[in-house]
VMD Tcl script that draws the C-alpha trace (Angstrom):
set ca {
  {84.20 -46.11 -13.64}
  {86.15 -48.19 -11.17}
  {88.24 -51.17 -12.21}
  {89.98 -53.96 -10.34}
  {93.47 -54.40 -11.78}
  {95.56 -57.58 -11.81}
  {98.65 -58.96 -13.50}
  {99.06 -61.87 -15.87}
  {102.49 -62.66 -17.33}
  {103.75 -59.14 -16.60}
  {100.81 -57.39 -18.32}
  {98.22 -55.42 -16.39}
  {94.54 -56.19 -16.88}
  {91.36 -54.68 -15.47}
  {87.73 -55.67 -15.00}
  {84.77 -53.58 -13.96}
  {84.86 -53.59 -10.16}
  {81.11 -54.33 -10.12}
  {81.85 -57.70 -11.79}
  {84.25 -58.78 -9.06}
  {82.71 -60.26 -5.91}
  {85.82 -60.90 -3.86}
  {89.48 -61.84 -3.89}
  {90.53 -65.05 -2.17}
  {93.92 -66.57 -1.51}
  {94.92 -69.53 -3.61}
  {93.50 -72.70 -2.10}
  {93.12 -76.35 -2.93}
  {91.33 -76.85 -6.25}
  {89.46 -80.09 -6.98}
  {90.03 -81.26 -10.57}
  {87.02 -81.91 -12.78}
  {87.48 -84.82 -15.23}
  {87.32 -84.05 -18.98}
  {87.33 -80.29 -18.53}
  {89.32 -77.91 -20.76}
  {92.96 -77.31 -19.81}
  {92.24 -73.74 -18.67}
  {89.65 -74.97 -16.17}
  {91.60 -75.83 -13.05}
  {88.62 -77.32 -11.22}
  {86.35 -76.16 -8.42}
  {86.77 -74.69 -4.95}
  {84.47 -74.63 -1.95}
  {83.68 -71.01 -1.14}
  {81.58 -70.86 2.03}
  {79.59 -73.92 0.98}
  {79.22 -72.98 -2.70}
  {81.00 -74.80 -5.51}
  {82.88 -72.23 -7.61}
  {84.67 -73.22 -10.84}
  {88.20 -71.81 -11.19}
  {89.68 -70.76 -14.53}
  {93.39 -70.09 -15.15}
  {93.24 -66.86 -17.17}
  {96.84 -67.35 -18.33}
  {95.92 -70.64 -20.01}
  {92.64 -69.24 -21.34}
  {94.60 -66.44 -23.00}
  {97.23 -68.78 -24.46}
  {99.99 -67.73 -22.06}
  {102.43 -70.11 -20.38}
  {101.34 -71.71 -17.12}
  {103.04 -70.00 -14.17}
  {104.35 -71.23 -10.87}
  {102.13 -70.03 -8.07}
  {103.52 -67.47 -5.62}
  {102.26 -65.83 -2.46}
  {100.75 -63.13 -4.68}
  {98.73 -65.63 -6.78}
  {95.03 -65.04 -6.10}
  {91.59 -66.06 -7.21}
  {89.29 -63.22 -8.23}
  {85.69 -64.36 -7.87}
  {83.55 -62.70 -10.55}
  {79.98 -62.59 -11.81}
  {79.86 -63.61 -15.47}
  {76.70 -63.10 -17.51}
  {75.85 -66.01 -19.81}
  {72.65 -66.05 -21.83}
  {70.92 -63.76 -19.36}
  {72.04 -65.81 -16.35}
  {74.81 -64.82 -13.92}
  {77.26 -67.51 -12.91}
  {80.05 -67.19 -10.38}
  {83.53 -67.99 -11.67}
  {86.90 -67.84 -9.93}
  {89.76 -66.58 -12.09}
  {93.36 -67.37 -11.20}
  {95.63 -64.32 -11.59}
  {99.33 -63.75 -10.90}
  {98.60 -60.87 -8.53}
  {95.84 -58.43 -7.69}
  {97.05 -54.83 -7.90}
  {94.47 -52.20 -6.93}
  {91.11 -50.61 -7.64}
  {91.47 -47.60 -9.90}
  {89.15 -45.00 -11.35}
  {89.25 -44.23 -15.06}
  {87.08 -41.79 -16.95}
  {86.17 -42.05 -20.64}
  {89.12 -39.86 -21.68}
  {91.54 -42.42 -20.21}
  {90.14 -45.34 -22.23}
  {91.07 -45.95 -25.85}
  {89.55 -48.52 -28.22}
  {91.19 -51.96 -28.22}
  {93.92 -52.53 -30.79}
  {92.98 -54.54 -33.86}
  {96.44 -56.11 -34.20}
  {99.54 -56.61 -32.12}
  {97.94 -58.31 -29.17}
  {98.08 -61.98 -28.26}
  {94.51 -61.83 -26.97}
  {91.32 -62.24 -28.93}
  {90.32 -58.56 -29.15}
  {86.57 -59.24 -29.11}
  {86.69 -59.48 -25.31}
  {88.82 -56.40 -24.78}
  {86.64 -53.40 -23.88}
  {89.51 -51.00 -24.35}
  {92.94 -49.90 -23.27}
  {93.07 -47.90 -20.06}
  {95.74 -45.26 -19.81}
  {97.21 -44.50 -16.43}
  {100.10 -42.09 -16.78}
  {102.45 -43.75 -19.28}
  {101.14 -47.25 -18.53}
  {98.44 -49.09 -20.46}
  {96.18 -51.74 -19.04}
  {93.89 -54.10 -20.90}
  {90.26 -53.67 -19.85}
  {88.45 -56.99 -20.25}
  {84.78 -57.55 -21.00}
  {84.66 -60.57 -18.69}
  {81.21 -61.59 -20.02}
  {82.80 -62.18 -23.45}
  {86.01 -63.94 -22.37}
  {84.39 -67.38 -22.44}
  {82.22 -68.87 -25.16}
  {78.77 -70.07 -24.11}
  {79.95 -73.68 -24.65}
  {82.91 -73.14 -22.34}
  {80.71 -71.57 -19.70}
  {78.26 -74.45 -19.96}
  {81.16 -76.78 -19.06}
  {82.12 -74.44 -16.20}
  {78.53 -74.21 -15.00}
  {78.11 -78.00 -15.13}
  {81.30 -78.38 -13.08}
  {79.80 -76.12 -10.42}
  {76.39 -77.80 -10.56}
  {76.58 -81.45 -11.68}
  {72.76 -81.68 -11.60}
  {72.62 -79.10 -14.42}
  {74.03 -81.61 -16.93}
  {71.39 -84.24 -16.18}
}
mol new
graphics top color blue
foreach p $ca { graphics top sphere $p radius 0.5 }
foreach p [lrange $ca 0 end-1] q [lrange $ca 1 end] { graphics top cylinder $p $q radius 0.2 }
display resetview
């Protein structure tokens, strides 16, 4: 399997490359009133409204200053049988890597600051570990409803 890797607060994370649509440079984000702190707002991506989530804040990490490496990874997230497009703010995008089953271990049950229910496993690349996310499980359905409504205001009416 191929994974797109990115960094958050010095840790390396990965998502299935088939879930990622594209990587875009950080751009102006329009705030959405009364949205959760981790939801930065929405961007215009070739005429489509795409909600942007700060993964650092979603994972309980400290907010970071943006740098030239800060990027938005646009992903397909499956919610209740429907795919929605979400932009995720990451510190930096690293590379696309290939891992086979023997390089993936089950997620730890303790010792991680993340909710382990959305960790698919721990990828092993040499001596380094990376956290493989199940991006479809990172957000609750209520959170994604807020995100979806931000992208499509008519959906909440």
